[in-house]
C-alpha positions in Angstrom: 3.5 -13.5 5.9 6.1 -12.1 7.9 8.5 -9.2 8.9 12.0 -9.2 7.4 15.0 -7.0 8.1 18.7 -7.4 7.4 22.2 -5.9 6.4 25.2 -6.6 4.3 28.3 -4.7 5.5 32.1 -5.1 5.3 32.9 -2.2 7.3 32.5 -3.5 10.9 29.9 -1.1 11.9 26.9 -3.5 11.9 26.4 -6.8 13.9 24.4 -8.8 16.2 22.9 -5.7 18.1 21.7 -4.0 14.8 20.0 -7.1 13.7 18.2 -7.6 16.9 17.1 -4.0 17.3 15.7 -4.2 13.7 13.8 -7.6 14.4 12.6 -6.1 17.8 10.8 -3.2 15.8 8.8 -5.5 13.8 8.1 -8.0 16.2 4.2 -7.3 15.9 4.4 -9.0 12.3 5.2 -12.2 13.1 4.0 -13.6 16.6 4.5 -17.3 15.9 8.3 -17.5 15.3 11.4 -15.3 15.1 15.2 -16.1 13.9 18.2 -14.1 13.5 21.3 -15.5 11.5 25.0 -13.7 11.3 26.4 -15.1 8.1 30.3 -14.3 7.6 32.3 -14.4 4.4 35.9 -13.0 5.3 35.3 -9.4 6.3 31.7 -9.3 4.9 28.9 -9.9 7.5 25.2 -10.6 6.3 22.6 -10.2 8.9 18.9 -11.7 8.4 16.1 -11.5 10.7 12.8 -12.8 10.4 9.5 -12.5 12.3 7.0 -15.2 11.4 3.4 -15.4 10.8 2.6 -19.2 9.9 0.3 -19.4 7.1 1.5 -22.4 5.0 3.3 -25.2 6.6 2.8 -24.5 10.2 5.8 -26.8 11.3 9.3 -25.7 12.4 10.1 -26.6 8.7 9.0 -23.2 7.7 11.3 -21.5 10.1 13.3 -18.4 8.9 16.2 -17.5 7.9 16.2 -20.6 5.6 19.4 -22.0 4.4 19.6 -24.1 1.3 22.7 -26.7 2.0 23.2 -27.3 -1.8 24.1 -23.7 -2.6 24.8 -22.1 0.8 22.2 -19.5 0.0 19.9 -18.0 2.9 16.5 -16.4 2.5 14.4 -14.1 4.5 10.9 -13.6 2.9 7.6 -12.0 3.7 4.3 -12.6 1.4 2.6 -15.4 -0.3 3.6 -17.2 -3.7 0.2 -18.8 -4.6 1.4 -20.9 -7.4 4.3 -22.3 -5.5 3.0 -25.8 -5.6 3.3 -25.5 -9.2 6.8 -24.4 -9.1 7.9 -26.9 -6.8 6.5 -29.4 -9.1 8.4 -27.7 -12.2 11.6 -28.0 -9.9 11.1 -31.6 -8.6 11.0 -32.7 -12.1 14.2 -31.2 -12.7 15.8 -33.2 -9.6 15.5 -30.4 -6.9 14.6 -31.8 -3.4 12.6 -30.1 -0.6 12.5 -30.5 3.0 9.2 -28.5 4.0 6.0 -27.7 2.3 6.1 -23.9 2.4 6.5 -21.5 -0.2 9.7 -20.0 1.3 11.7 -22.9 0.4 10.3 -22.9 -3.2 11.4 -19.4 -3.6 15.0 -20.3 -2.2 15.4 -23.3 -4.6 14.0 -21.4 -7.6 16.8 -18.7 -7.2 19.1 -21.3 -6.7 18.1 -23.0 -10.0 17.2 -20.0 -12.2 18.9 -17.0 -10.6 17.1 -14.0 -10.6 15.1 -15.0 -13.6 13.1 -16.8 -10.8 11.1 -13.6 -10.5 9.0 -14.3 -13.6 7.6 -17.5 -12.1 6.1 -15.9 -9.2 2.4 -15.1 -8.9 1.7 -13.3 -5.5 2.8 -10.8 -3.2 6.3 -10.7 -1.7 9.3 -8.8 -0.5 12.5 -11.2 0.1 16.0 -11.1 0.6 18.6 -13.8 -0.5 22.3 -14.0 0.2 24.2 -15.6 -2.9 27.3 -17.2 -1.4 28.7 -18.0 -4.7 28.1 -14.5 -6.4 28.9 -12.8 -2.7 25.5 -10.7 -3.8 22.4 -9.9 -1.8 19.4 -10.1 -3.7 16.2 -8.0 -2.7 13.2 -8.4 -4.5 9.3 -6.8 -4.4 6.2 -8.0 -6.1 4.9 -6.7 -9.3 2.2 -4.3 -7.7 4.0 -3.5 -4.6 1.6 -5.4 -2.2 4.5 -5.8 0.1 6.8 -3.1 1.3 10.5 -3.1 1.1 12.7 -0.4 2.4 16.4 0.1 2.3 19.4 2.5 3.2 22.9 2.5 1.6 25.9 4.2 3.4 29.5 3.9 3.4 29.2 0.5 1.4 26.9 -0.9 3.5 23.2 -1.8 3.2 20.2 -2.1 6.0 16.9 -3.2 4.5 13.4 -4.1 6.3 9.6 -4.5 5.8 9.1 -1.4 7.9 11.0 1.8 8.1 10.9 1.8 11.7 13.2 -1.3 11.5 15.8 0.4 9.7 16.0 3.2 12.2 16.0 0.6 15.1 19.2 -0.7 13.7 21.1 2.4 14.2 22.6 2.5 10.8 20.9 6.0 10.2 19.9 8.9 12.2 16.1 9.9 12.5 15.9 13.1 10.4 12.6 14.1 8.7 12.6 14.0 5.1 11.4 17.8 4.1 10.9 16.6 0.6 8.4 14.0 1.8 6.8 16.2 4.3 5.8 18.4 1.0 4.4 15.2 -0.4 2.5 14.3 2.8 0.9 17.8 2.7 0.0 17.1 -1.2 -1.7 13.8 -1.0 -1.9 12.8 2.6 0.7 10.3 2.1 4.3 10.0 0.8 5.2 9.3 -2.7 7.6 6.2 -3.4 10.4 6.2 -3.4 10.8 8.8 -0.8 9.9 7.8 2.8 9.4 10.2 5.8 13.1 9.5 6.9 15.7 10.9 5.1 18.1 8.3 3.8 15.6 5.4 3.7 14.2 4.4 0.2 11.4 2.0 -0.9 12.4 -0.6 -3.5 9.8 0.1 -6.5 7.1 -2.4 -7.2 8.2 -5.0 -10.2 11.9 -4.2 -9.2 14.9 -6.2 -7.4 18.0 -4.7 -6.2 21.6 -6.3 -6.5 24.2 -5.5 -3.9 27.6 -6.3 -3.9 30.5 -4.7 -2.0 31.9 -2.9 -5.5 28.3 -1.4 -6.3 24.6 -1.5 -6.4 22.2 -2.2 -9.3 18.6 -1.6 -9.3 16.5 -3.8 -12.0 12.8 -3.6 -13.3 11.8 -7.1 -13.9 8.1 -6.1 -14.9 6.0 -3.3 -16.0 2.5 -2.4 -17.0 2.3 -1.2 -20.5 -0.5 -0.1 -22.8 -0.6 -2.1 -26.0 -0.5 0.3 -29.4 -3.7 -1.5 -30.3 -6.0 -2.6 -27.6 -7.7 -6.0 -28.1 -11.2 -5.1 -29.4 -12.5 -8.7 -29.5 -16.0 -10.0 -28.5 -17.3 -8.4 -25.5 -18.9 -11.6 -24.2 -15.6 -13.3 -24.7 -13.9 -10.7 -22.9 -16.3 -11.2 -20.0 -15.9 -14.8 -19.9 -12.2 -14.4 -19.5 -12.4 -11.9 -16.8 -14.7 -14.1 -14.9 -12.2 -17.1 -15.5 -9.4 -14.7 -14.2 -11.3 -13.5 -11.5 -12.1 -17.3 -10.1 -8.5 -18.2 -10.5 -7.3 -15.0 -8.5 -9.5 -15.7 -5.9 -9.0 -19.6 -5.7 -5.2 -19.0 -5.4 -5.6 -16.9 -2.6 -7.6 -19.4 -0.7 -4.4 -21.6 -0.5 -3.7 -21.7 3.2 -3.3 -24.1 6.3 -5.3 -21.6 8.5 -9.1 -20.1 8.3 -9.5 -17.3 5.7 -12.1 -14.5 6.3 -13.2 -11.5 4.1 -13.6 -8.0 4.7 -17.0 -7.0 3.3 -18.1 -3.5 2.9 -21.2 -3.9 0.9 -19.7 -2.6 -2.1 -19.3 -4.4 -5.4 -15.5 -5.2 -5.2 -15.8 -6.9 -1.7 -19.1 -8.5 -3.0 -17.6 -10.0 -5.8 -15.2 -11.7 -3.8 -17.6 -13.3 -1.5 -19.7 -14.3 -4.3 -16.8 -15.9 -6.1 -15.7 -17.7 -3.1 -19.2 -19.1 -2.5 -19.3 -20.1 -6.3 -16.1 -21.9 -5.9 -17.7 -23.9 -2.9 -15.7 -22.4 -0.3 -17.0 -23.8 3.2 -17.6 -21.4 6.1 -17.1 -18.0 4.7 -16.5 -15.7 7.5 -17.1 -11.9 6.6 -16.6 -8.7 8.6 -18.1 -5.1 8.3 -18.0 -2.0 10.0 -21.2 -0.6 11.2 -21.7 3.2 12.1 -24.1 4.8 14.4 -24.1 7.8 11.9 -26.8 6.8 9.2 -25.1 8.7 6.5 -22.0 6.5 6.6 -23.3 3.1 7.5 -23.6 0.4 4.8 -25.0 -2.2 7.1 -28.0 -3.1 4.7 -25.9 -3.7 1.6 -23.2 -5.9 3.5 -26.4 -7.7 5.4 -27.8 -8.5 1.7 -24.5 -10.0 0.6 -24.0 -12.1 3.6 -27.2 -13.4 3.6 -27.4 -14.5 -0.1 -24.0 -16.2 0.4 -24.8 -17.4 3.8 -21.9 -16.4 5.3 -20.6 -16.5 9.0 -21.0 -12.5 9.1 -20.0 -10.3 11.8 -20.7 -6.7 12.1 -18.4 -4.3 14.1 -20.2 -1.3 15.6 -17.9 1.9 15.7 -18.9 4.6 17.9 -16.9 8.2 18.4 -15.6 6.7 21.9 -14.4 3.6 20.1 -12.6 5.2 17.3 -11.1 7.9 19.9 -9.9 4.8 22.0 -8.1 3.3 18.9 -6.6 6.5 17.4 -3.5 6.2 19.7 -2.8 2.5 18.8 -3.5 3.0 15.2 -1.0 5.8 15.1 1.8 3.7 16.7 0.7 1.1 14.0 1.6 3.6 11.3 5.0 2.9 9.9 4.8 6.3 8.0 2.1 8.8 8.6 -1.1 8.7 6.6 -4.5 10.4 6.6 -6.1 7.0 6.0 -5.8 3.2 7.7 -7.9 3.9 10.9 -11.0 1.8 9.5 -8.3 -0.9 8.5 -6.8 -1.2 11.8 -10.2 -1.5 13.5 -11.5 -4.2 11.2 -8.2 -5.8 11.3 -8.2 -6.1 14.9 -11.8 -7.5 15.1 -11.0 -10.2 12.4 -7.8 -11.4 14.5 -9.8 -11.1 17.6 -12.2 -13.7 15.9 -9.3 -16.2 15.0 -8.4 -15.4 11.7 -4.8 -14.9 10.6 -5.9 -14.4 6.7 -8.5 -12.1 5.4 -9.1 -11.3 1.7 -10.3 -7.8 0.5 -11.7 -6.2 -2.6 -8.8 -3.7 -2.8 -7.9 -2.7 -6.0 -11.3 -3.0 -8.2 -11.6 0.6 -8.2 -8.2 1.0 -10.1 -8.1 -1.8 -12.5 -12.1 -1.6 -13.3 -12.4 2.1 -13.6 -14.3 2.7 -10.5 -13.5 6.0 -9.2 -14.8 9.5 -10.3 -11.2 10.1 -11.6 -11.8 8.1 -14.6 -14.6 10.5 -15.6 -13.3 14.1 -13.8 -9.9 14.0 -15.2 -10.7 13.8 -18.9 -13.2 16.8 -18.4 -10.7 18.7 -16.7 -8.1 18.3 -19.4 -10.6 19.4 -22.0 -11.3 22.3 -20.0 -7.9 23.5 -19.6 -7.3 23.0 -23.4 -10.6 25.0 -23.8 -9.6 28.2 -21.3 -6.9 30.1 -23.1 -3.8 30.4 -20.5 -3.9 34.1 -19.9 -7.8 33.9 -19.4 -7.2 30.9 -16.9 -4.3 33.0 -15.2 -6.8 35.8 -15.0 -9.2 33.7 -13.3 -6.9 31.9 -11.1 -5.6 35.3 -9.7 -9.2 36.6 -9.0 -10.0 33.3 -7.1 -6.8 33.5 -5.2 -7.8 36.7 -3.5 -11.0 35.1 -2.3 -11.4 33.0 0.8 -12.5 30.1 -1.4 -13.5 26.4 -0.5 -11.6 23.2 -1.3 -13.3 22.8 -4.8 -12.7 26.4 -5.6 -8.9 26.4 -4.6 -8.3 22.9 -6.7 -10.3 24.9 -9.7 -7.8 27.9 -9.3 -4.7 25.5 -9.3 -5.9 23.7 -12.6 -6.3 26.9 -14.3 -3.2 28.5 -13.5 -1.1 25.4 -14.3 1.7 26.1 -16.6 0.6 23.5 -19.5 -2.4 21.5 -20.9 -0.7 18.2 -20.0 -2.5 15.7 -18.1 -0.1 16.0 -15.3 -1.9 18.6 -13.1 -5.3 17.6 -14.2 -4.5 14.2 -12.2 -2.7 15.7 -9.5 -5.3 18.2 -8.5 -8.2 15.3 -8.3 -6.0 13.8 -5.6 -4.8 16.9 -4.0 -4.8 17.4 -0.3 -3.2 21.0 0.0 -2.7 23.0 -3.0 1.1 24.0 -3.8 0.0 27.5 -2.8 -0.9 26.3 0.6 1.9 24.3 0.9 4.2 27.2 0.5 2.2 28.9 3.2 2.7 26.0 5.6 6.3 24.8 5.1 8.6 27.0 6.6 11.4 26.0 4.0 8.3 25.5 1.4 10.4 26.8 -1.8 10.0 25.8 -5.2 13.2 23.3 -4.9 11.4 21.5 -2.6 8.0 21.3 -4.4 9.7 20.5 -7.3 11.4 17.5 -6.0 8.3 16.3 -4.0 6.4 16.3 -7.6 9.0 14.5 -9.3 7.4 10.8 -8.6 4.4 11.3 -9.7 5.6 13.3 -12.9 7.7 10.2 -13.9 4.7 8.0 -13.5 2.6 10.4 -15.7 5.7 10.4 -18.4 5.3 6.3 -18.2 1.9 6.8 -19.6 2.2 8.8 -22.7 0.3 6.9 -25.5 -1.9 5.1 -23.1 -5.7 5.4 -23.8 -7.8 7.9 -21.1 -8.8 4.7 -19.0 -5.2 2.9 -18.9 -3.7 6.1 -18.2 -5.7 6.9 -14.9 -5.7 3.2 -14.0 -1.9 3.1 -13.9 -1.9 6.6 -12.1 -4.3 5.3 -9.5 -2.1 2.1 -9.1 0.9 3.9 -8.7 0.0 6.8 -6.7 -3.5 6.2 -4.5 -3.1 2.6 -4.3 0.8 2.2 -4.0 1.7 5.0 -1.4 -2.0 5.2 0.7 -4.1 2.0 0.5 -1.6 -0.8 0.2 0.8 0.7 2.6 -1.9 1.5 5.1 -3.4 -2.1 4.3 0.1 -3.6 5.2 1.0 -1.8 8.5 -2.4 -2.0 9.8 -3.1 -5.3 9.3 0.3 -6.6 10.3 -0.1 -4.8 13.7 -2.5 -7.3 14.8 -0.8 -10.5 12.8 -3.3 -10.5 10.1 -2.4 -11.2 6.2 -4.7 -9.3 3.8 -4.8 -10.6 0.4 -5.9 -8.5 -2.8 -7.1 -11.0 -5.4 -8.3 -8.0 -7.7 -4.6 -6.9 -8.1 -3.4 -10.3 -9.4 -1.0 -9.2 -12.0 -2.2 -11.6 -14.5 -5.8 -10.1 -14.2 -4.2 -6.6 -14.4 -2.3 -7.3 -17.6 -5.2 -8.8 -19.2 -7.3 -5.6 -18.5 -4.5 -3.1 -19.8 -5.1 -5.1 -22.9 -8.7 -4.2 -23.5 -10.2 -1.4 -25.3 -11.4 1.3 -23.0 -15.1 1.3 -24.0 -15.1 -2.2 -22.5 -14.2 -0.6 -19.2 -16.1 2.5 -19.0 -19.4 2.0 -21.2 -21.6 4.9 -21.5 -20.0 6.5 -18.2 -21.2 3.4 -16.0 -18.2 2.6 -13.6 -16.9 -1.0 -13.1 -19.0 -2.0 -16.5 -16.6 -5.0 -17.2 -16.4 -6.1 -13.6 -20.4 -6.3 -13.3 -20.8 -7.8 -16.8 -18.4 -10.5 -15.8 -20.2 -11.8 -12.6 -23.8 -10.5 -13.3 -25.5 -13.3 -12.0 -23.8 -13.2 -8.6 -24.2 -9.6 -7.4 -27.6 -8.8 -5.8 -29.3 -5.7 -7.8 -29.3 -3.4 -4.8 -25.5 -3.7 -4.6 -25.1 -3.3 -8.4 -27.2 -0.5 -8.3 -26.4 1.3 -5.3 -24.5 4.7 -5.1 -20.7 4.7 -4.9 -19.5 5.6 -1.5 -16.0 5.3 0.1 -15.0 3.1 2.9 -14.4 5.9 5.2 -15.1 6.7 9.0 -17.4 9.7 9.6 -14.6 12.1 10.8 -16.1 15.0 9.3 -18.9 14.5 12.4 -16.4 13.3 15.1 -14.0 16.3 14.6 -17.0 18.6 15.3 -17.8 16.7 18.2 -15.5 14.4 20.8 -12.3 14.7 18.7 -12.5 18.8 18.7 -10.7 19.5 22.0 -8.0 17.1 21.3 -6.9 18.6 17.7 -7.7 21.8 18.9 -5.2 21.9 21.8 -2.4 20.4 19.5 -3.0 23.0 17.0 -2.4 25.7 19.9 0.6 24.3 21.1 2.1 23.7 17.6 5.2 25.9 18.4 6.2 23.3 21.0 5.7 20.3 19.0 8.0 18.4 16.7 7.0 20.0 13.6 7.5 23.8 14.8 10.9 24.1 13.0 9.3 22.6 9.7 5.7 24.3 9.6 4.3 27.4 10.2 2.0 27.3 13.4 -0.3 30.3 12.2 -1.0 28.5 8.9 -1.7 25.4 10.6 -4.2 27.2 12.9 -5.8 29.0 9.9 -6.5 25.5 8.1 -8.1 24.5 11.8 -10.4 27.7 11.5 -11.4 26.8 8.1 -12.5 23.4 9.2 -14.4 24.7 12.1 -16.4 27.5 9.7 -17.0 24.3 7.3 -14.6 25.9 4.5 -12.5 23.1 4.3 -12.8 19.4 4.6 -11.9 17.4 7.7 -9.3 15.5 5.7 -6.9 18.5 6.0 -6.8 19.4 9.9 -6.5 15.7 10.5 -3.7 15.2 8.1 -1.7 17.7 10.2 -2.9 16.2 13.2 -1.7 12.9 12.4 1.6 13.8 10.9 2.4 15.8 14.1 1.4 13.1 16.7 3.3 10.5 14.4 6.3 12.6 14.8 6.0 12.9 18.6 5.6 9.2 18.8 8.3 7.1 20.5 8.8 3.4 19.3 9.2 1.2 22.6 11.2 -2.2 21.7 10.6 -5.6 23.4 13.5 -7.5 24.9 16.6 -9.0 23.1 16.7 -12.3 20.9 19.1 -14.9 20.5 21.4 -15.0 17.6 22.9 -17.9 15.7 26.4 -17.4 14.0 27.2 -19.4 10.7 30.2 -19.3 8.5 
């Protein structure tokens, strides 16, 4: 696990200083080692930088950038390919030799043997760049589900890439101008939808895609996609449950491959409890688990996490979080954000504690809700679509206009948005469930919030929904959650908040073979009689304590509703009063922003809306301070 950055340029505008600046900006991602390399080929210069968090092969043999003397290729790599030993054996049988014991060299050698087709062999989370000397080609690739991020910017025939947006900015390649389309997306969902980023001119490489750059052009190639079968497998339910249990064990076992200790984030919910239970079944010794505990009883889940920890005899740590702890952590968490997000503070805090306890790797139950139909959206979206079909458009519009005249609650605003939508398609139905500010509110807040910007902001989600035509209801919503909320909020926050502490988080429930198998199953197996995660629970029914199985669902959130009315109130109020003096004064209307705050104080809107505005303003006002220069090697 690492951070990577680099460039390819034939104009002479990029060089050692740009590469060193990009590397410094992601120093937190790799405290164990660093390396920079400039490779020259005629007028062309390729810069490669790496910050290493050593997990496999802790020796200097795992140093990056890594060179393959047989092909002349170079690689920088972030992530873990869990089946690297199997791939290595295959390559060795074909006569390929190795120097190290790390997966970085396996990827480099696999590319040398199979070219871009090597991606089909990899099982894991990864983002890497390979300079192909013979093809004079830069090859960028990202894993199938987008667990690891990879960003790039192209200008004047040159390309700069990095694990974080800030590394591209630190290279000096492009100016730090805000992307107004991204601002609208942030207001819509509390995060920015890929491929957009907060910085104009920087894009995210899509999950399951690779990018081929040459001096004469660039090619974006999709190498993997989730598709719903025309005829879902309706086989024996017991056989399906056994297969799911087998894939779970395989996915979790693979993610135990490490030369350092591994912990688990244990919320007390079904997903993280399954991870701990399977680890115990596999005979994993000395399982370390971590839970956040709140003084506010409405938010604490301590009884459930303790039940699981006691059942599987883990080395359990409880992290008590008070208001003052959260307030102290917020400035540090905001600095850790590569892009603004309403989420992630909880991951920042638990990652800090896990790293402080000596762990470099932690497993998470992230993904269970998306692939096993755990969210309320799996029930609410089909109901909303039926409602839209039932209510005639002219009648729905009349109701919407009546509601708009009222000073209504968040739920009523969403209901109004649903009824006034211009079609009965599933697009607005899903969007409404995940919506932060409605389009009408966005137009009020954004000074240049015309339909053009909002239309551009909606395009990524529209493209995602277009892909799901022909999916059954469960797979359709699962795909939307994976490509929207999971990708743009949960995975992005998990990466930047954990890597801020030099901690690697692995997500076995997002193993692509498990996800592919679930997408091939009939909807009735995953959501039976309205019970969420029915298939997951059935597959591991002998592992989970009954108290965990039958508990009511609760999101893993901090008690901001309470805190914003208490110790955080003055901090937010002052910022909203001084909005016209802040970095977003030219983009967002101060009067509209203060109105949102007043609605919260009068309990007519939830904490997430003023909090989102506060985070965005703070993020835009923050300065990134870079550490000292690094030495650079020159290679021909």
